[in-house]
A tleap script that builds the chain and sets N, CA, C and O, in Angstrom:
source leaprc.protein.ff14SB
mol = sequence {
  NMET ASN ARG ASN VAL GLY LYS ILE ASP ALA
  ILE ILE ARG ILE ILE VAL ALA VAL VAL ILE
  SER ALA LEU PHE ILE THR HIE THR ILE THR
  ASN THR LEU ALA GLN ALA ALA ILE ILE ILE
  GLY GLY ILE LEU LEU PHE THR GLY ILE MET
  ASN PHE CYS PRO LEU TYR ALA LEU LEU LYS
  ILE ASN THR ILE LYS ARG CLYS
}
set mol.1.N position { -1.515 17.203 6.709 }
set mol.1.CA position { -1.146 16.004 5.985 }
set mol.1.C position { -1.371 16.263 4.493 }
set mol.1.O position { -2.494 16.160 3.998 }
set mol.2.N position { -0.304 16.597 3.794 }
set mol.2.CA position { -0.370 16.838 2.357 }
set mol.2.C position { -0.324 15.513 1.606 }
set mol.2.O position { 0.386 14.585 1.993 }
set mol.3.N position { -1.091 15.444 0.533 }
set mol.3.CA position { -1.082 14.226 -0.287 }
set mol.3.C position { 0.258 14.108 -0.991 }
set mol.3.O position { 0.787 15.100 -1.493 }
set mol.4.N position { 0.813 12.898 -1.032 }
set mol.4.CA position { 2.085 12.694 -1.722 }
set mol.4.C position { 2.119 11.391 -2.523 }
set mol.4.O position { 3.179 10.975 -2.990 }
set mol.5.N position { 0.969 10.754 -2.678 }
set mol.5.CA position { 0.871 9.512 -3.452 }
set mol.5.C position { 0.005 9.796 -4.674 }
set mol.5.O position { -1.162 10.164 -4.545 }
set mol.6.N position { 0.584 9.622 -5.863 }
set mol.6.CA position { -0.131 9.879 -7.107 }
set mol.6.C position { -1.153 8.802 -7.424 }
set mol.6.O position { -1.236 7.782 -6.739 }
set mol.7.N position { -1.938 9.046 -8.485 }
set mol.7.CA position { -3.011 8.139 -8.872 }
set mol.7.C position { -2.503 6.744 -9.222 }
set mol.7.O position { -3.021 5.747 -8.720 }
set mol.8.N position { -1.494 6.676 -10.076 }
set mol.8.CA position { -0.969 5.373 -10.500 }
set mol.8.C position { -0.355 4.642 -9.308 }
set mol.8.O position { -0.547 3.436 -9.150 }
set mol.9.N position { 0.376 5.364 -8.479 }
set mol.9.CA position { 0.991 4.790 -7.282 }
set mol.9.C position { -0.083 4.226 -6.354 }
set mol.9.O position { 0.070 3.124 -5.825 }
set mol.10.N position { -1.164 4.970 -6.154 }
set mol.10.CA position { -2.257 4.524 -5.284 }
set mol.10.C position { -2.938 3.276 -5.842 }
set mol.10.O position { -3.256 2.352 -5.093 }
set mol.11.N position { -3.160 3.248 -7.155 }
set mol.11.CA position { -3.800 2.088 -7.781 }
set mol.11.C position { -2.934 0.842 -7.608 }
set mol.11.O position { -3.442 -0.234 -7.293 }
set mol.12.N position { -1.635 0.991 -7.814 }
set mol.12.CA position { -0.716 -0.144 -7.648 }
set mol.12.C position { -0.729 -0.634 -6.204 }
set mol.12.O position { -0.742 -1.840 -5.957 }
set mol.13.N position { -0.725 0.292 -5.253 }
set mol.13.CA position { -0.763 -0.088 -3.832 }
set mol.13.C position { -2.042 -0.874 -3.506 }
set mol.13.O position { -1.986 -1.884 -2.805 }
set mol.14.N position { -3.172 -0.418 -4.007 }
set mol.14.CA position { -4.448 -1.085 -3.724 }
set mol.14.C position { -4.489 -2.461 -4.372 }
set mol.14.O position { -4.959 -3.418 -3.758 }
set mol.15.N position { -4.005 -2.573 -5.601 }
set mol.15.CA position { -3.981 -3.873 -6.283 }
set mol.15.C position { -3.100 -4.859 -5.523 }
set mol.15.O position { -3.490 -6.011 -5.332 }
set mol.16.N position { -1.918 -4.425 -5.086 }
set mol.16.CA position { -1.026 -5.308 -4.332 }
set mol.16.C position { -1.690 -5.736 -3.020 }
set mol.16.O position { -1.566 -6.892 -2.616 }
set mol.17.N position { -2.386 -4.827 -2.360 }
set mol.17.CA position { -3.081 -5.165 -1.116 }
set mol.17.C position { -4.169 -6.211 -1.359 }
set mol.17.O position { -4.342 -7.124 -0.551 }
set mol.18.N position { -4.896 -6.085 -2.459 }
set mol.18.CA position { -5.949 -7.055 -2.788 }
set mol.18.C position { -5.332 -8.420 -3.092 }
set mol.18.O position { -5.861 -9.446 -2.665 }
set mol.19.N position { -4.224 -8.439 -3.820 }
set mol.19.CA position { -3.551 -9.705 -4.131 }
set mol.19.C position { -3.064 -10.373 -2.849 }
set mol.19.O position { -3.225 -11.582 -2.684 }
set mol.20.N position { -2.478 -9.611 -1.952 }
set mol.20.CA position { -2.015 -10.164 -0.669 }
set mol.20.C position { -3.197 -10.741 0.108 }
set mol.20.O position { -3.098 -11.826 0.680 }
set mol.21.N position { -4.307 -10.020 0.126 }
set mol.21.CA position { -5.495 -10.522 0.830 }
set mol.21.C position { -6.002 -11.818 0.209 }
set mol.21.O position { -6.393 -12.739 0.926 }
set mol.22.N position { -5.999 -11.894 -1.110 }
set mol.22.CA position { -6.447 -13.119 -1.789 }
set mol.22.C position { -5.534 -14.292 -1.457 }
set mol.22.O position { -6.012 -15.405 -1.237 }
set mol.23.N position { -4.231 -14.057 -1.418 }
set mol.23.CA position { -3.288 -15.120 -1.053 }
set mol.23.C position { -3.532 -15.596 0.376 }
set mol.23.O position { -3.431 -16.789 0.666 }
set mol.24.N position { -3.850 -14.664 1.259 }
set mol.24.CA position { -4.122 -15.023 2.654 }
set mol.24.C position { -5.423 -15.813 2.768 }
set mol.24.O position { -5.481 -16.822 3.469 }
set mol.25.N position { -6.454 -15.356 2.084 }
set mol.25.CA position { -7.767 -16.008 2.165 }
set mol.25.C position { -7.715 -17.425 1.604 }
set mol.25.O position { -8.370 -18.324 2.130 }
set mol.26.N position { -6.946 -17.627 0.546 }
set mol.26.CA position { -6.860 -18.955 -0.070 }
set mol.26.C position { -5.804 -19.844 0.603 }
set mol.26.O position { -5.548 -20.958 0.145 }
set mol.27.N position { -5.207 -19.363 1.662 }
set mol.27.CA position { -4.193 -20.092 2.432 }
set mol.27.C position { -2.953 -20.440 1.596 }
set mol.27.O position { -2.279 -21.438 1.852 }
set mol.28.N position { -2.670 -19.615 0.611 }
set mol.28.CA position { -1.456 -19.797 -0.175 }
set mol.28.C position { -0.243 -19.390 0.651 }
set mol.28.O position { 0.826 -19.992 0.545 }
set mol.29.N position { -0.422 -18.363 1.472 }
set mol.29.CA position { 0.627 -17.975 2.420 }
set mol.29.C position { 0.102 -18.242 3.820 }
set mol.29.O position { -1.071 -18.002 4.106 }
set mol.30.N position { 0.966 -18.734 4.686 }
set mol.30.CA position { 0.546 -19.091 6.037 }
set mol.30.C position { 1.598 -18.670 7.052 }
set mol.30.O position { 2.683 -18.209 6.699 }
set mol.31.N position { 1.248 -18.839 8.314 }
set mol.31.CA position { 2.124 -18.604 9.457 }
set mol.31.C position { 2.661 -17.185 9.507 }
set mol.31.O position { 1.924 -16.228 9.269 }
set mol.32.N position { 3.938 -17.047 9.815 }
set mol.32.CA position { 4.547 -15.736 10.011 }
set mol.32.C position { 4.534 -14.911 8.734 }
set mol.32.O position { 4.324 -13.699 8.779 }
set mol.33.N position { 4.754 -15.554 7.605 }
set mol.33.CA position { 4.708 -14.850 6.322 }
set mol.33.C position { 3.330 -14.231 6.107 }
set mol.33.O position { 3.228 -13.097 5.641 }
set mol.34.N position { 2.294 -14.952 6.435 }
set mol.34.CA position { 0.933 -14.449 6.263 }
set mol.34.C position { 0.677 -13.243 7.153 }
set mol.34.O position { 0.076 -12.261 6.719 }
set mol.35.N position { 1.131 -13.317 8.387 }
set mol.35.CA position { 0.934 -12.201 9.311 }
set mol.35.C position { 1.664 -10.954 8.825 }
set mol.35.O position { 1.107 -9.857 8.851 }
set mol.36.N position { 2.901 -11.119 8.385 }
set mol.36.CA position { 3.671 -9.984 7.882 }
set mol.36.C position { 3.032 -9.423 6.614 }
set mol.36.O position { 2.953 -8.207 6.440 }
set mol.37.N position { 2.579 -10.306 5.731 }
set mol.37.CA position { 1.973 -9.874 4.477 }
set mol.37.C position { 0.676 -9.108 4.722 }
set mol.37.O position { 0.415 -8.112 4.048 }
set mol.38.N position { -0.131 -9.552 5.662 }
set mol.38.CA position { -1.385 -8.863 5.967 }
set mol.38.C position { -1.109 -7.477 6.532 }
set mol.38.O position { -1.816 -6.527 6.196 }
set mol.39.N position { -0.113 -7.343 7.368 }
set mol.39.CA position { 0.246 -6.028 7.910 }
set mol.39.C position { 0.701 -5.108 6.777 }
set mol.39.O position { 0.264 -3.960 6.690 }
set mol.40.N position { 1.573 -5.612 5.917 }
set mol.40.CA position { 2.061 -4.819 4.788 }
set mol.40.C position { 0.902 -4.474 3.847 }
set mol.40.O position { 0.802 -3.343 3.371 }
set mol.41.N position { 0.037 -5.441 3.583 }
set mol.41.CA position { -1.125 -5.189 2.730 }
set mol.41.C position { -2.053 -4.134 3.318 }
set mol.41.O position { -2.585 -3.294 2.593 }
set mol.42.N position { -2.242 -4.178 4.620 }
set mol.42.CA position { -3.080 -3.173 5.288 }
set mol.42.C position { -2.482 -1.778 5.175 }
set mol.42.O position { -3.197 -0.803 4.944 }
set mol.43.N position { -1.179 -1.691 5.338 }
set mol.43.CA position { -0.500 -0.406 5.207 }
set mol.43.C position { -0.622 0.111 3.775 }
set mol.43.O position { -0.907 1.289 3.557 }
set mol.44.N position { -0.405 -0.777 2.800 }
set mol.44.CA position { -0.522 -0.374 1.391 }
set mol.44.C position { -1.942 0.089 1.061 }
set mol.44.O position { -2.125 1.088 0.366 }
set mol.45.N position { -2.934 -0.631 1.554 }
set mol.45.CA position { -4.320 -0.260 1.299 }
set mol.45.C position { -4.636 1.102 1.914 }
set mol.45.O position { -5.245 1.954 1.268 }
set mol.46.N position { -4.223 1.301 3.153 }
set mol.46.CA position { -4.482 2.563 3.843 }
set mol.46.C position { -3.810 3.731 3.135 }
set mol.46.O position { -4.437 4.765 2.906 }
set mol.47.N position { -2.527 3.568 2.784 }
set mol.47.CA position { -1.807 4.659 2.124 }
set mol.47.C position { -2.339 4.904 0.709 }
set mol.47.O position { -2.326 6.037 0.229 }
set mol.48.N position { -2.805 3.847 0.045 }
set mol.48.CA position { -3.387 4.010 -1.283 }
set mol.48.C position { -4.707 4.762 -1.247 }
set mol.48.O position { -4.974 5.589 -2.119 }
set mol.49.N position { -5.526 4.488 -0.257 }
set mol.49.CA position { -6.815 5.164 -0.128 }
set mol.49.C position { -6.646 6.603 0.353 }
set mol.49.O position { -7.326 7.505 -0.136 }
set mol.50.N position { -5.754 6.818 1.297 }
set mol.50.CA position { -5.547 8.149 1.868 }
set mol.50.C position { -4.670 9.051 1.000 }
set mol.50.O position { -4.609 10.257 1.236 }
set mol.51.N position { -3.989 8.485 0.000 }
set mol.51.CA position { -3.067 9.237 -0.862 }
set mol.51.C position { -1.967 9.925 -0.058 }
set mol.51.O position { -1.489 10.996 -0.433 }
set mol.52.N position { -1.579 9.311 1.032 }
set mol.52.CA position { -0.499 9.843 1.860 }
set mol.52.C position { 0.343 8.691 2.380 }
set mol.52.O position { -0.185 7.720 2.923 }
set mol.53.N position { 1.659 8.802 2.212 }
set mol.53.CA position { 2.584 7.789 2.710 }
set mol.53.C position { 3.570 8.473 3.653 }
set mol.53.O position { 4.312 9.356 3.221 }
set mol.54.N position { 3.598 8.088 4.925 }
set mol.54.CA position { 4.527 8.700 5.872 }
set mol.54.C position { 5.994 8.520 5.474 }
set mol.54.O position { 6.813 9.410 5.705 }
set mol.55.N position { 6.325 7.383 4.882 }
set mol.55.CA position { 7.702 7.153 4.449 }
set mol.55.C position { 8.076 8.112 3.320 }
set mol.55.O position { 9.187 8.641 3.292 }
set mol.56.N position { 7.150 8.335 2.395 }
set mol.56.CA position { 7.391 9.306 1.327 }
set mol.56.C position { 7.605 10.695 1.923 }
set mol.56.O position { 8.487 11.431 1.479 }
set mol.57.N position { 6.807 11.058 2.922 }
set mol.57.CA position { 6.950 12.368 3.557 }
set mol.57.C position { 8.324 12.495 4.216 }
set mol.57.O position { 8.967 13.540 4.124 }
set mol.58.N position { 8.762 11.442 4.871 }
set mol.58.CA position { 10.062 11.452 5.534 }
set mol.58.C position { 11.196 11.598 4.530 }
set mol.58.O position { 12.171 12.307 4.780 }
set mol.59.N position { 11.060 10.916 3.382 }
set mol.59.CA position { 12.095 10.956 2.352 }
set mol.59.C position { 11.875 12.076 1.331 }
set mol.59.O position { 12.632 12.200 0.369 }
set mol.60.N position { 10.837 12.889 1.546 }
set mol.60.CA position { 10.491 14.002 0.660 }
set mol.60.C position { 10.247 13.547 -0.786 }
set mol.60.O position { 10.731 14.166 -1.734 }
set mol.61.N position { 9.490 12.457 -0.932 }
set mol.61.CA position { 9.115 11.929 -2.240 }
set mol.61.C position { 7.660 12.308 -2.502 }
set mol.61.O position { 6.824 12.257 -1.600 }
set mol.62.N position { 7.371 12.684 -3.730 }
set mol.62.CA position { 6.006 13.037 -4.107 }
set mol.62.C position { 5.752 12.463 -5.501 }
set mol.62.O position { 6.453 12.820 -6.448 }
set mol.63.N position { 4.764 11.583 -5.641 }
set mol.63.CA position { 4.494 10.957 -6.947 }
set mol.63.C position { 3.276 11.581 -7.633 }
set mol.63.O position { 2.803 11.053 -8.639 }
set mol.64.N position { 2.767 12.689 -7.110 }
set mol.64.CA position { 1.652 13.392 -7.738 }
set mol.64.C position { 2.224 14.255 -8.856 }
set mol.64.O position { 3.168 15.017 -8.647 }
set mol.65.N position { 1.637 14.123 -10.051 }
set mol.65.CA position { 2.088 14.923 -11.195 }
set mol.65.C position { 1.683 16.371 -11.003 }
set mol.65.O position { 0.535 16.673 -10.677 }
set mol.66.N position { 2.624 17.245 -11.205 }
set mol.66.CA position { 2.357 18.699 -11.119 }
set mol.66.C position { 1.992 19.219 -12.491 }
set mol.66.O position { 2.547 18.776 -13.497 }
set mol.67.N position { 1.056 20.166 -12.539 }
set mol.67.CA position { 0.628 20.745 -13.820 }
set mol.67.C position { 1.505 21.904 -14.191 }
set mol.67.O position { 1.302 22.522 -15.236 }
savepdb mol mol.pdb
quit
């Protein structure tokens, strides 16, 4: 599993996941939208922490800056 998510990309993913979680906790989003958002937020958080995105691997995208 090669890393394919750069630093800025990972930070953005984690921030979006935190915002989604805050919206869920404050009941700003509810029902089916909330369930879908939590799943998406969990995926974003996981891929941001692991620096690996399976979709990026499938599409051969790499956001890590090369020296």
